[in-house]
RODO-2510 file (C-alpha; in nm, 4 decimals, decimal comma):
residues 304
     n   res          X          Y          Z
     1     m     9,5005     7,0638    18,5462
     2     k     9,3135     6,7514    18,4430
     3     r     9,2181     6,9066    18,1093
     4     h     9,5808     7,0031    18,0486
     5     s     9,6885     6,6450    18,1245
     6     d     9,4283     6,5034    17,8845
     7     i     9,5458     6,7312    17,6049
     8     k     9,9088     6,6383    17,6702
     9     y     9,8173     6,2671    17,6738
    10     r     9,6348     6,2922    17,3392
    11     k     9,9238     6,4848    17,1866
    12     n    10,1761     6,2249    17,3069
    13     g     9,9536     5,9488    17,1691
    14     k     9,9419     6,1238    16,8304
    15     n    10,3212     6,1611    16,8303
    16     r    10,3692     5,7945    16,9150
    17     g    10,1400     5,7013    16,6262
    18     l    10,3392     5,9161    16,3830
    19     i    10,6676     5,7675    16,5048
    20     l    10,5273     5,4151    16,4633
    21     a    10,4095     5,4968    16,1082
    22     a    10,7533     5,6324    16,0152
    23     a    10,9213     5,3227    16,1616
    24     i    10,6913     5,0945    15,9585
    25     i    10,7764     5,2842    15,6374
    26     v    11,1524     5,2597    15,7038
    27     l    11,1171     4,8889    15,7881
    28     f    10,9237     4,8316    15,4643
    29     i    11,2041     4,9951    15,2634
    30     l    11,4709     4,7828    15,4351
    31     v    11,2698     4,4602    15,3852
    32     r    11,2228     4,5431    15,0185
    33     f    11,5965     4,5941    14,9739
    34     g    11,6574     4,2646    15,1557
    35     i    11,4158     4,0730    14,9325
    36     f    11,5705     4,2263    14,6205
    37     f    11,9178     4,1227    14,7387
    38     a    11,8009     3,7677    14,8126
    39     v    11,6261     3,7028    14,4793
    40     s    11,8763     3,8832    14,2579
    41     g    12,1849     3,6767    14,3361
    42     g    12,3438     3,9423    14,5524
    43     f    12,5987     4,1668    14,3849
    44     s    12,7112     3,9150    14,1234
    45     g    12,8027     4,0827    13,7950
    46     i    12,8708     4,4275    13,9387
    47     a    13,1855     4,5968    14,0718
    48     m    13,1849     4,6218    14,4523
    49     a    13,2512     4,9961    14,4358
    50     i    12,8962     5,0529    14,3065
    51     p    12,7034     4,8943    14,5987
    52     l    12,9493     5,0503    14,8464
    53     f    12,8902     5,3979    14,7024
    54     f    12,5177     5,3244    14,6927
    55     l    12,5160     5,2249    15,0589
    56     g    12,7039     5,5491    15,1256
    57     v    12,4248     5,7412    14,9512
    58     i    12,1638     5,5766    15,1748
    59     f    12,3708     5,6287    15,4920
    60     f    12,4441     5,9966    15,4321
    61     w    12,0842     6,0589    15,3217
    62     l    11,9627     5,9183    15,6535
    63     l    12,2313     6,1136    15,8401
    64     m    12,1387     6,4371    15,6634
    65     s    11,7724     6,3725    15,7403
    66     a    11,8587     6,3172    16,1063
    67     f    12,0583     6,6424    16,1338
    68     f    11,8028     6,8585    15,9533
    69     g    11,5200     6,6833    16,1354
    70     a    11,6885     6,7560    16,4718
    71     w    11,7201     7,1243    16,3798
    72     a    11,3554     7,1426    16,2723
    73     y    11,2548     6,9663    16,5951
    74     q    11,4233     7,2335    16,8053
    75     d    11,2855     7,5141    16,5894
    76     c    10,9329     7,3731    16,6177
    77     r    10,9575     7,3610    16,9947
    78     k    11,0592     7,7257    16,9999
    79     r    10,7622     7,8220    16,7828
    80     g    10,5024     7,6004    16,9500
    81     d    10,4548     7,3774    16,6450
    82     d    10,4339     6,9951    16,6301
    83     p    10,8015     6,8840    16,6152
    84     v    10,7421     6,5119    16,5543
    85     l    10,5098     6,5762    16,2607
    86     w    10,7614     6,8039    16,0878
    87     v    11,0488     6,5603    16,1463
    88     i    10,8466     6,2884    15,9724
    89     i    10,7622     6,5245    15,6855
    90     i    11,1325     6,6047    15,6417
    91     f    11,2184     6,2334    15,6296
    92     l    10,9432     6,1419    15,3837
    93     a    10,9641     6,4476    15,1567
    94     t    11,3486     6,4314    15,1500
    95     p    11,5392     6,6760    15,3743
    96     v    11,5816     6,9583    15,1224
    97     i    11,2181     6,9638    15,0072
    98     g    11,0945     6,8997    15,3618
    99     l    11,2908     7,1954    15,4991
   100     l    11,1662     7,4162    15,2162
   101     i    10,8065     7,3241    15,3017
   102     y    10,8790     7,3876    15,6689
   103     f    11,0244     7,7328    15,6056
   104     l    10,7176     7,8231    15,4008
   105     r    10,4732     7,6975    15,6642
   106     r    10,6432     7,7417    16,0014
   107     r    10,4768     7,9518    16,2642
   108     e    10,5906     8,2938    16,3718
   109     i    10,7524     8,3141    16,7159
   110     k    10,5066     8,4407    16,9753
   111     r    10,5159     8,5398    17,3408
   112     p    10,2381     8,5961    17,5949
   113     c    10,0903     8,9419    17,6308
   114     p    10,2007     9,0885    17,9651
   115     a     9,8486     9,2193    18,0182
   116     c     9,6188     8,9304    17,9255
   117     g     9,8516     8,6391    17,8441
   118     h     9,7247     8,5978    17,4856
   119     p    10,0023     8,4781    17,2464
   120     v    10,1101     8,7635    17,0204
   121     p    10,3782     8,7798    16,7492
   122     l    10,7197     8,8865    16,8732
   123     r    10,7256     9,1934    16,6463
   124     a    10,3751     9,3092    16,7411
   125     k    10,3488     9,6422    16,9249
   126     y     9,9923     9,5891    17,0419
   127     c     9,8047     9,2840    17,1643
   128     e     9,5372     9,1794    16,9146
   129     e     9,3237     9,0486    17,2020
   130     c     9,3226     9,3314    17,4583
   131     g     9,4963     9,6141    17,2696
   132     a     9,7669     9,6625    17,5311
   133     y    10,0916     9,8259    17,4194
   134     i    10,3859     9,5835    17,4206
   135     q    10,7417     9,6984    17,4846
   136     n    10,9541     9,4328    17,3148
   137     r    11,2733     9,5987    17,1949
   138     e    11,5030     9,4007    17,4267
   139     e    11,3206     9,0773    17,3498
   140     m    11,3515     9,1352    16,9742
   141     e    11,7227     9,2115    16,9993
   142     r    11,7777     8,8966    17,2013
   143     m    11,5887     8,6836    16,9489
   144     e    11,7707     8,8458    16,6551
   145     n    12,1028     8,7493    16,8129
   146     k    11,9774     8,3898    16,8347
   147     k    11,8160     8,3835    16,4925
   148     v    12,0273     8,0871    16,3807
   149     h    12,0141     7,8308    16,6583
   150     h    12,1693     7,4838    16,6907
   151     k    12,4255     7,5543    16,4203
   152     k    12,5895     7,2156    16,4772
   153     y    12,2805     7,0445    16,3285
   154     i    12,2899     7,2689    16,0217
   155     a    12,6654     7,2078    15,9803
   156     g    12,6195     6,8312    16,0175
   157     g    12,3402     6,8310    15,7604
   158     l    12,5441     7,0281    15,5079
   159     v    12,8476     6,8006    15,5533
   160     s    12,6239     6,4950    15,5081
   161     l    12,4770     6,6514    15,1926
   162     a    12,8264     6,7073    15,0504
   163     l    12,9287     6,3468    15,1245
   164     l    12,6010     6,2201    14,9747
   165     i    12,6805     6,4074    14,6516
   166     v    13,0305     6,2532    14,6515
   167     c    12,8861     5,9008    14,6894
   168     l    12,6210     5,9629    14,4247
   169     t    12,8906     6,0824    14,1858
   170     g    13,0867     5,7666    14,2682
   171     v    12,7860     5,5509    14,1762
   172     i    12,7447     5,7263    13,8411
   173     v    13,1162     5,7182    13,7540
   174     s    13,1527     5,3532    13,8602
   175     a    12,8421     5,2445    13,6692
   176     s    12,9628     5,4153    13,3514
   177     g    13,3098     5,2586    13,3724
   178     a    13,3925     4,9776    13,1326
   179     g    13,3546     4,6302    13,2848
   180     n    13,2051     4,7498    13,6133
   181     v    12,8497     4,6466    13,5223
   182     n    12,7758     4,3163    13,3487
   183     t    12,5342     4,3655    13,0572
   184     d    12,6286     4,0501    12,8615
   185     p    12,3246     3,8169    12,8313
   186     s    12,5558     3,5189    12,7687
   187     s    12,7391     3,5661    13,0990
   188     n    12,6930     3,3233    13,3870
   189     e    12,6804     3,6196    13,6268
   190     r    12,3802     3,8385    13,6964
   191     v    12,2948     4,0856    13,4185
   192     w    12,2380     4,4469    13,5287
   193     n    12,0311     4,6831    13,3158
   194     l    12,1286     5,0472    13,2694
   195     g    11,8131     5,1192    13,0675
   196     l    11,4420     5,1339    13,1519
   197     i    11,1361     4,9151    13,1129
   198     q    10,7758     5,0391    13,1159
   199     m    10,4607     4,8754    13,2503
   200     s    10,6296     4,5441    13,3253
   201     v    10,4942     4,2545    13,5309
   202     s    10,7151     3,9616    13,6256
   203     n    10,6223     3,6793    13,8610
   204     y    10,7401     3,3243    13,9189
   205     w    10,5039     3,0758    14,0760
   206     d    10,5013     2,6961    14,0866
   207     g    10,7759     2,6695    13,8241
   208     v    10,6067     2,9079    13,5770
   209     w    10,7596     3,2442    13,4849
   210     n    10,5079     3,4990    13,3562
   211     f    10,6568     3,8179    13,2140
   212     s    10,4933     4,1013    13,0223
   213     f    10,5839     4,4596    12,9393
   214     k    10,4833     4,7582    12,7248
   215     r    10,8261     4,8676    12,5969
   216     a    11,1890     4,8739    12,7110
   217     s    11,5278     5,0232    12,6293
   218     d    11,7175     4,8539    12,3498
   219     g    11,9140     4,5592    12,4883
   220     f    11,7214     4,5414    12,8163
   221     v    11,7508     4,1937    12,9721
   222     e    11,4972     4,0350    13,2067
   223     e    11,6077     3,7119    13,3716
   224     r    11,4838     3,4377    13,5997
   225     n    11,6789     3,1577    13,7605
   226     m    11,5039     2,8268    13,6981
   227     k    11,5914     2,4653    13,7800
   228     i    11,6563     2,1597    13,5640
   229     e    11,5777     1,8335    13,7421
   230     d    11,6253     1,5913    13,4505
   231     a    11,8106     1,7351    13,1507
   232     e    11,7528     1,4254    12,9358
   233     t    11,3729     1,4308    12,9504
   234     q    11,2761     1,7867    13,0361
   235     k    11,2207     2,0702    12,7906
   236     l    11,1842     2,4447    12,8185
   237     h    10,8352     2,5521    12,7119
   238     a    10,7901     2,9140    12,6048
   239     d    10,4634     3,0709    12,4911
   240     i    10,5641     3,4210    12,3778
   241     s    10,3685     3,6860    12,1879
   242     c    10,5133     4,0145    12,0567
   243     g    10,2344     4,2625    11,9843
   244     t    10,4473     4,5262    11,8090
   245     v    10,7609     4,4402    11,6074
   246     p    10,9244     4,7395    11,4322
   247     d    11,1725     4,6784    11,1497
   248     g    11,4924     4,5250    11,2838
   249     a    11,3437     4,4543    11,6292
   250     s    11,3864     4,1187    11,7978
   251     l    11,3326     3,9231    12,1185
   252     i    11,6059     3,6734    12,2057
   253     l    11,5682     3,3903    12,4574
   254     w    11,8942     3,2987    12,6335
   255     l    11,9702     2,9807    12,8300
   256     v    12,2923     3,0141    13,0295
   257     q    12,4555     2,7635    13,2628
   258     g    12,8252     2,7928    13,3490
   259     d    13,0244     2,8286    13,0286
   260     r    12,7361     2,7103    12,8107
   261     a    12,5094     2,9730    12,6544
   262     e    12,2435     2,9109    12,3889
   263     s    12,0092     3,1636    12,2281
   264     v    11,6846     3,1392    12,0308
   265     d    11,5060     3,4137    11,8367
   266     v    11,1478     3,4091    11,9705
   267     t    11,0257     3,7248    11,7985
   268     d    10,7776     3,5546    11,5665
   269     l    10,6767     3,2232    11,7177
   270     s    10,3958     3,0565    11,5226
   271     k    10,3426     2,8109    11,8095
   272     p    10,4799     2,7654    12,1632
   273     l    10,8502     2,6791    12,1718
   274     e    10,9681     2,3414    12,3070
   275     y    11,3442     2,3576    12,3550
   276     p    11,5421     2,0434    12,4543
   277     l    11,7767     2,0736    12,7518
   278     d    11,9915     1,7618    12,6990
   279     g    12,3004     1,9791    12,6458
   280     f    12,2736     2,1207    12,9978
   281     e    12,3168     1,9712    13,3450
   282     e    12,0795     1,9289    13,6359
   283     g    12,0660     2,2361    13,8577
   284     k    12,0189     2,6120    13,8251
   285     i    11,9972     2,7714    13,4814
   286     h    11,9665     3,1385    13,3845
   287     v    11,6663     3,1985    13,1575
   288     r    11,6784     3,5439    12,9964
   289     l    11,4836     3,7542    12,7497
   290     q    11,6873     4,0170    12,5646
   291     i    11,4589     4,2945    12,4384
   292     n    11,5665     4,4682    12,1175
   293     g    11,2873     4,7080    12,0213
   294     v    10,9815     4,4799    12,0476
   295     e    10,6767     4,6109    12,2344
   296     d    10,3582     4,4807    12,3971
   297     v    10,5081     4,1434    12,4895
   298     t    10,3522     3,8665    12,6988
   299     s    10,5332     3,5442    12,7825
   300     e    10,4936     3,2285    12,9876
   301     i    10,8035     3,0119    13,0364
   302     t    10,8425     2,6871    13,2281
   303     i    11,0655     2,3800    13,2443
   304     e    10,8860     2,0463    13,2510
***
């Protein structure tokens, strides 16, 4: 009895550890979304339908994971497998892939041998331990009738999957609609990119914006909100180097504040740029780099 209790205690401790790890991962994802929202100016420059559909995608993905995870939990208990471990796998590997892995790896249903008690497969006619003959026709018929159990979880997961697809379609349709996503680098609202950027590093520390990248989609815009404290005396300093400049490629620096927008071609700077800010006002200013085909770029931008 004591040994059984120790095994049960260790198993419960393992399950608690897995649950804690899953909770930390989910919390990390939520914190990352929160930080992105805080530093990106919220949903400025984008139609509200897009974030609403996107939140719907996240909600129904979690709901689908919960339904399919609940079904797998019950199925694991019936087969003597670790239910908490498989629920976590389904959440982390996405429900569809997680369930596929589970179906490929799940244990066969077993029952104790009436002669020696050794677990034997339900369809076995003889015990592999003692060789006793097993009469299991009634048991097999009963299990066949209950082959699909907890159908409400399966139904809930499929409905959630359908609604997730609807929301994902809504995101794509809304994002492709004219005027729903701001891509204008001269706009005072946040600029949203529909393209891609590769091997990029962007950080802002102590008033200095360092940004580098390998390559990006044509028209990709990277921005940073900076602050002007004295427009009459301060200047924007930009040390920018473009390693690869194909024919017709360019890198444009944009300064945007309210209705005022100024641009400078910084593709081939022979020396660091010093740009006067006397035409702007004290306060926040959008500093943007519009990438048009240049590659292997490093930049350091500050206002002082």
